[in-house]
C-alpha positions as CSV (number, residue, x, y, z in Angstrom):
1,M,-21.2,2.3,10.4
2,K,-21.2,-1.7,8.9
3,R,-18.6,-2.6,6.2
4,N,-18.7,-5.3,4.0
5,Y,-15.3,-7.6,3.9
6,E,-14.7,-10.8,2.2
7,F,-12.1,-13.7,1.9
8,M,-10.7,-13.1,-1.7
9,A,-11.0,-16.6,-3.8
10,S,-7.7,-17.8,-4.5
11,R,-8.3,-16.3,-8.1
12,E,-8.4,-12.6,-6.9
13,V,-5.7,-13.2,-4.3
14,K,-3.2,-15.0,-7.0
15,V,-4.4,-11.7,-9.8
16,F,-3.3,-9.2,-6.6
17,L,0.1,-10.8,-6.6
18,Q,0.4,-11.1,-10.4
19,K,-0.2,-6.4,-10.0
20,I,2.2,-6.6,-7.7
21,D,5.0,-8.3,-9.3
22,A,4.4,-7.3,-12.4
23,Q,4.8,-3.6,-10.7
24,W,7.3,-4.1,-8.2
25,G,9.2,-6.8,-9.2
26,S,7.9,-9.6,-6.5
27,H,5.8,-9.9,-3.2
28,P,6.5,-11.0,0.0
29,K,5.3,-14.6,1.4
30,A,3.1,-13.4,4.6
31,F,0.6,-12.2,1.2
32,K,0.7,-15.9,0.5
33,E,0.8,-17.0,4.3
34,Q,-2.1,-14.7,5.2
35,V,-5.9,-14.7,4.6
36,L,-6.1,-11.1,2.3
37,V,-9.7,-10.3,2.7
38,K,-11.3,-7.5,0.7
39,G,-13.4,-3.9,1.8
40,K,-15.3,-2.0,-1.3
41,E,-11.3,-1.2,-2.9
42,K,-9.1,-1.9,-0.5
43,I,-7.4,-5.0,1.1
44,Y,-6.2,-6.5,4.4
45,L,-3.7,-8.5,5.5
46,I,-5.2,-10.5,8.7
47,S,-3.7,-13.8,10.3
48,R,-4.6,-17.5,9.1
49,G,-6.7,-18.4,12.1
50,I,-10.1,-15.7,10.3
51,D,-11.2,-18.1,8.0
52,G,-13.3,-19.7,9.2
53,V,-14.9,-16.9,11.0
54,P,-17.8,-16.0,8.8
55,L,-17.9,-11.9,8.0
56,N,-20.8,-11.0,6.3
57,K,-22.7,-12.1,9.6
58,L,-20.7,-9.6,11.6
59,R,-20.6,-5.8,12.1
60,I,-17.2,-5.3,11.5
61,N,-16.0,-1.5,11.1
62,N,-12.3,-2.4,10.3
63,I,-10.9,-5.5,9.9
64,G,-6.6,-6.9,10.2
65,L,-4.0,-4.3,8.5
66,Y,-4.2,-2.8,5.9
67,I,-2.4,-3.4,3.1
68,A,-3.5,-1.6,-0.3
69,E,-5.9,-0.6,-2.7
70,V,-7.0,-1.6,-6.0
71,K,-8.6,1.4,-8.3
72,D,-9.0,1.4,-11.9
73,E,-6.5,-1.9,-12.0
74,Q,-3.6,0.0,-10.0
75,V,-2.7,-0.5,-6.9
76,R,-2.0,1.7,-4.6
77,L,0.1,0.5,-1.6
78,S,-0.6,2.4,2.4
79,I,2.2,2.9,3.9
80,E,2.8,-0.2,6.1
81,G,2.0,-1.9,2.7
82,S,4.8,-0.6,0.6
83,R,7.0,-1.8,4.6
84,L,6.1,-5.6,3.6
85,V,6.4,-5.5,0.0
86,G,8.8,-2.6,-0.5
87,E,11.2,-5.8,1.1
88,V,11.2,-7.3,-1.5
89,A,10.8,-5.4,-4.7
90,T,13.1,-5.5,-7.4
91,K,12.0,-2.4,-9.4
92,N,9.5,1.0,-8.6
93,V,11.9,2.1,-5.6
94,I,12.5,6.3,-5.5
95,E,15.6,6.3,-2.2
96,F,14.7,10.0,-0.6
97,T,17.0,12.1,0.8
98,R,16.4,12.8,4.5
99,D,15.6,16.4,3.7
100,E,13.2,15.5,1.2
101,A,11.4,12.2,3.7
102,K,10.4,15.3,5.7
103,A,8.8,17.0,3.9
104,W,7.2,14.1,2.1
105,L,5.5,13.3,5.7
106,R,4.5,16.7,5.7
107,G,2.5,15.9,2.6
108,E,4.2,17.7,0.3
109,D,3.9,16.6,-3.7
110,M,8.1,16.2,-5.0
111,P,9.2,17.5,-7.5
112,R,11.1,14.7,-10.1
113,G,11.8,15.3,-13.5
114,E,12.2,11.1,-14.6
115,E,8.6,9.9,-15.6
116,F,7.9,6.5,-14.4
117,Q,4.3,4.3,-14.9
118,G,2.2,3.4,-11.7
119,F,3.1,3.8,-8.3
120,S,6.6,3.7,-6.8
121,I,7.6,3.2,-3.2
122,I,8.8,5.4,-1.3
123,K,12.0,4.8,1.0
124,C,13.9,7.1,3.1
125,G,17.5,4.3,4.4
126,D,15.4,1.3,6.0
127,D,12.4,3.9,5.8
128,F,9.7,2.8,3.9
129,L,7.1,6.0,3.6
130,G,4.5,4.5,1.6
131,T,3.8,4.8,-2.5
132,C,3.6,7.4,-5.1
133,K,2.6,8.3,-8.1
134,W,4.2,10.7,-11.1
135,K,2.8,13.4,-12.9
136,E,3.9,16.4,-14.8
137,G,7.7,17.2,-13.0
138,R,6.1,16.2,-9.4
139,I,5.2,13.0,-7.6
140,L,2.3,13.5,-5.7
141,N,1.9,12.8,-2.5
142,F,-0.5,9.9,-0.9
143,V,0.0,10.1,2.8
144,P,-3.1,10.5,4.8
145,K,-3.4,13.9,6.5
146,A,-4.0,12.1,9.8
147,R,-0.7,10.5,9.6
148,R,1.3,13.7,8.5
149,L,4.2,15.6,9.9
150,V,3.0,18.3,11.9
151,E,6.0,20.9,12.8
152,I,4.9,23.1,16.0
153,H,6.7,26.4,15.8
């Protein structure tokens, strides 16, 4: 499968970082120091050494570290992206207990009374577990099925 990737123009990077700042209050330096590449709706972080490679001429299945998806003008961070942004975030970070984190990593939606807008980062201690969105009294789980915890009895 050939995927089309392209380097984000500085204007696109600026808009992306503004969205991160608006949602979480800050963005990591790595997002400016490295190269941001966009696929269809996903954003990847790559070492600066790749910016001279003509990506549109290569048959590439995957590239760099997947950090976010931009859909309907909203940024949803991957688990790795939540780690990078979460370390500098000043708002929209939800702290889970250990039991809540286990349930979350099994793929469960979590009941939550307080309402918030957009996506929030989920954290348990020093661990960042991805992002979530509030809807109708619960937090929707976005942990991919392939990355969920499976309990064997």
